[in-house]
C-alpha positions, 0 to 999 in steps of 0.5 A, a space after each residue: 720969261 725963258 726959263 734959265 738953265 745953266 747947260 746950254 745944250 739943256 736949254 736948247 732942248 728945252 727951247 725946242 720942246 716949248 716950240 713944239 708944244 706951242 705948235 700942238 696948242 696951236 693945232 688945237 686952237 684950230 681945231 677947237 675953233 672949227 668944232 665949235 664952228 660946226 656946232 653953231 652951224 648945226 645946231 643954231 639957225 640965225 634966221 630962226 634965232 633972230 625971228 624968235 629973240 633978239 638976244 639969242 641973235 646977238 649971242 649967236 653973233 658974238 659967239 661966231 665973232 669970237 670963234 672966227 677970231 680965235 680961228 684966226 690966232 690959231 691960224 696965225 700963230 701955226 703959220 708963225 711957228 711953220 715959218 720958223 718966226 715965231 720966238 720963245 717969249 711970244 708963248 707968254 702974249 699968246 697964252 695971254 690972249 688965250 684967257 683974254 678970249 674967254 673973259 671977253 666971251 663971257 664979259 659980252 654975253 653977260 651985257 648982252 643978256 643982262 645977267 650979273 656976276 652971281 649968275 655968270 657961270 649959266 654961261 656957255 662961253 665960261 666952259 672955254 675957261 678948261 679948255 685953255 687950262 688944258 692947253 697950258 698942261 700941254 707946255 713943258 714950262 710950268 711957270 707959263 701953266 700957272 700964269 694962265 690959271 691965275 690970270 683966268 681965276 683973276 679975270 673970272 673973279 672980276 666978272 663975278 663982281 660985275 652986277 651981282 645981284 643984278 641979274 635981268 630976272 629968270 628969263 635971261 638964266 633960262 635962256 642958257 639952260 635951254 637945249 642948244 647951250 646945253 648941247 653946246 657946254 657938252 661940245 666943248 667938254 668933249 674938246 676939253 677931253 680931247 685937249 686932255 688926251 693930246 696932252 697925255 699922249 704928248 707927255 707919255 711921248 716925252 717920257 718914252 724919248 726920255 726912257 729911249 735916250 736913258 737906254 741908250 746911255 745905258 747901252 753905251 755903258 756896256 762898251 764905255 767904263 761907268 767912270 766916263 758917265 760924268 764926262 759922258 753927261 756933261 759933254 757928250 759923245 762928242 766931246 769924248 771922240 774929240 779926245 783929250 791929253 791928260 796925265 794919266 797912270 797906267 797898269 798892266 797884269 798878266 799871268 805868267 806861263 798862262 799860254 803854254 798851261 792852258 793848252 793842255 787844259 779842258 776849256 771849262 778849267 780855263 774858263 773858270 780860271 780867267 773868270 774869277 782872275 778877272 773878278 778879283 781884278 775887278 774887285 780891287 780895281 773898283 775899290 782903288 778908283 781905278 778903271 778897267 780899260 780892257 781885258 785881253 785873255 789873261 792881261 788886263 789894262 788898268 787906268 788912273 786918270 789924274 784930271 784934277 787930282 793927279 797925286 790921288 791918281 798915282 798914289 792910288 794906281 801905286 796902291 792897287 799895284 800892292 792890293 793886286 800883288 797880294 790878292 794874287 799871292 793869297 789866291 795862288 796859296 789857296 789854289 796850291 792848299 786845293 791841289 790846284 796849279 798855282 799861279 804867277 803875275 806879272 804887274 808893271 806901272 807907269 805915269 805921263 802923259 796919254 792921249 785919250 778918247 773913244 773910237 768907233 759907232 753907236 754900235 761898238 764903242 771903245 774908250 782907248 789911250 794911246 802914248 808911250 806911257 801905255 807901251 813903258 807900262 806893258 814893257 815893264 810888267 814883261 821884265 817883272 820876271 827877270 827882275 823877280 818882282 810881281 810889280 814894277 813901278 817907274 820913278 816917275 809914278 812914285 814922284 807923281 804920287 809925291 814920294 820924293 824917296 822911296 815909297 813904303 814896302 817898295 825897293 830901288 831896281 836898276 835903271 830898266 833899258 825898255 825896248 823901243 824906248 831911248 835912255 834907261 828908266 828909273 824903277 822901283 819893285 814890290 817884291 812879294 813875301 818869300 814863299 809865293 806861289 811859282 809860275 804856272 807849269 
């Protein structure tokens, strides 16, 4: 009765975890059987018990037989798991057999001693019940644990109802209130404690494994954008590495004249400028729903994955480009008012099919996109100064955004003849208001 799960990878991991848990339970069955067998060997002397009381002698035989059968069950299950012949559905019959062993053992003791259901809890064998329930705690399937508890309660309820009020006097009860049965109870209590300790240790190991997995995922986000997390969670890193072709908007932004300006500046001044510059870009991109692919000195490459909503991605790219332009103009004016050097930027954006994927290993992963769209967007950023525009976008991007004509706030520009690209590309420009800051000098 496996637990259904729509995610095949998760279902496979749960399947493996259940079989691992069953292997632990099988080893514990062997451990419990050997522990109880050692107790009988050291504490109970069969010949002495037979000479003193035939009831005790039979009880010893019943206990020895039950323990031997339980040992065999543990060994058979363990061997099946070790050889890979144990199947997931077998968990249910083995859990059933665990309960049956306890119920049958208690029932044999009742018949041997004449004890009725009202005194059934004086029998040492009933203390096997907590052990079996503890086994259930080791399993990662709560339905199996619930099944064990319900089956155990029903079995014990049936035993209690047998011959209630008909116990064979105080003598039969007293047999199980002597030192050996009490020592056996203590032994089973200790064994139950061992099983619970194993269960807790296993739960801690599983928790540690889960936390380690979460930390590894967190480490991946150091290199991969948080927007890739859904694809990483559903398809895994291998899918990202395999790559895919998709429609995407690509935006480049770069500070004009930055290299010349930085040559004569102290490192703290350059660092301060770049830090604020990147922070402003990150805030605008985050609000626009884009993804920063990479920063390259004073340049940045920003992506808007078309996915299931290409028009929305294209519109987001246009809006991001405008917002970046307005933000940079405002920042340049604030710098100039404060006596610092104003700045000027170039922005270029284009739309089309790209190849995207993750390259590198676990120590250093990088999400990258390749294709003519990337090169074209970079070329449009480079010619923005020549066209006296802070932002240049291709007509392809505007059409992808759903604009048959020129979008608001944009102006048609002469077609661009881009280096490394055959034919001319129709373009649009977003020209800032008069009085914007000059380029860095």
